[in-house]
C-alpha positions as CSV (number, residue, x, y, z in Angstrom):
1,M,33.5,11.8,1.0
2,I,30.8,10.4,3.3
3,S,27.5,12.1,2.9
4,A,25.0,12.7,5.8
5,I,22.5,10.0,6.4
6,G,19.2,11.3,5.0
7,G,15.9,10.0,3.9
8,L,13.5,11.4,6.5
9,P,11.5,14.5,5.8
10,H,11.8,17.6,8.0
11,M,9.9,16.9,11.2
12,P,6.9,19.2,11.5
13,T,6.3,21.4,14.5
14,L,4.2,19.9,17.3
15,L,0.7,21.2,17.6
16,P,-1.2,21.8,20.9
17,V,-3.4,19.0,22.1
18,G,-6.8,19.1,20.4
19,Q,-5.6,21.2,17.5
20,A,-6.1,19.5,14.1
21,A,-3.1,19.0,11.9
22,P,-3.2,20.3,8.4
23,S,-3.7,17.7,5.7
24,S,-0.2,18.1,4.4
25,T,1.4,17.1,7.8
26,P,2.8,13.6,7.6
27,T,1.4,11.1,10.0
28,F,3.4,9.1,12.5
29,G,2.8,5.9,10.5
30,H,4.0,7.6,7.3
31,L,7.2,8.8,9.0
32,V,7.8,5.2,10.3
33,S,7.2,3.9,6.8
34,L,9.7,6.3,5.4
35,A,12.3,5.3,8.0
36,V,11.8,1.6,7.4
37,N,12.1,2.1,3.6
38,H,15.3,4.1,4.1
39,L,16.7,1.4,6.3
40,S,15.9,-1.2,3.7
41,Q,17.4,0.8,0.9
42,T,20.7,1.3,2.8
43,Q,20.9,-2.4,3.6
44,A,20.3,-3.3,-0.1
45,S,22.8,-0.7,-1.2
46,A,25.5,-2.2,1.1
47,Q,24.7,-5.7,-0.1
48,G,25.0,-4.6,-3.7
49,A,28.3,-2.8,-3.1
50,I,29.7,-5.9,-1.3
51,Q,28.7,-8.2,-4.3
52,Q,30.3,-5.8,-6.8
53,A,33.5,-5.7,-4.8
54,M,33.6,-9.5,-4.5
55,L,33.1,-9.8,-8.3
56,G,35.9,-7.2,-8.9
57,H,33.6,-4.6,-10.4
58,G,33.7,-2.3,-7.4
59,S,36.1,-1.1,-4.8
60,A,36.5,-2.5,-1.3
61,T,36.4,1.1,-0.1
62,A,33.0,1.7,-1.5
63,A,31.8,-1.5,0.0
64,M,33.1,-0.5,3.4
65,V,31.5,2.9,3.2
66,A,28.1,1.4,2.2
67,M,28.4,-1.2,5.0
68,T,29.2,1.5,7.6
69,E,26.3,3.7,6.4
70,A,24.0,0.7,6.7
71,Q,25.3,-0.2,10.1
72,M,24.8,3.4,11.3
73,T,21.3,3.5,10.0
74,L,20.5,0.2,11.7
75,D,22.0,1.5,15.0
76,V,19.7,4.6,14.8
77,A,16.6,2.5,14.1
78,T,17.5,0.2,17.0
79,S,18.0,3.2,19.3
80,V,14.7,4.8,18.3
81,T,12.9,1.5,18.8
82,T,14.3,1.1,22.3
83,N,13.4,4.7,23.2
84,V,9.8,4.3,22.0
85,Q,9.5,1.1,24.0
86,N,10.9,2.8,27.1
87,A,8.5,5.7,26.6
88,Y,5.5,3.3,26.2
89,Q,6.5,1.4,29.4
90,T,6.9,4.7,31.3
91,I,3.4,5.8,30.2
92,M,1.8,2.5,31.1
93,N,3.4,2.5,34.6
94,M,1.9,6.0,35.4
95,P,-0.8,6.0,38.0
96,L,-4.3,6.8,36.9
97,G,-5.3,9.5,39.2
């Protein structure tokens, strides 16, 4: 059975502008770091599963599942990156007054 893609902590509620976040709230940089680490782990897991299947120690099905999970994780990361870039461009194109 294919499990849900995880690895990211529960996203905290957004606070009003100017209100300080509690010290236990993860920062944006920390969340990005967790996402990149998760992406790296899924890529390494897929590579290991492929190597095991090629050596005859693992199943081709497990390798395909690991490759699919890694591809889906990469697709999500690419989509998030594109949306962040589009949001940045939208903000930069706003008039100042």
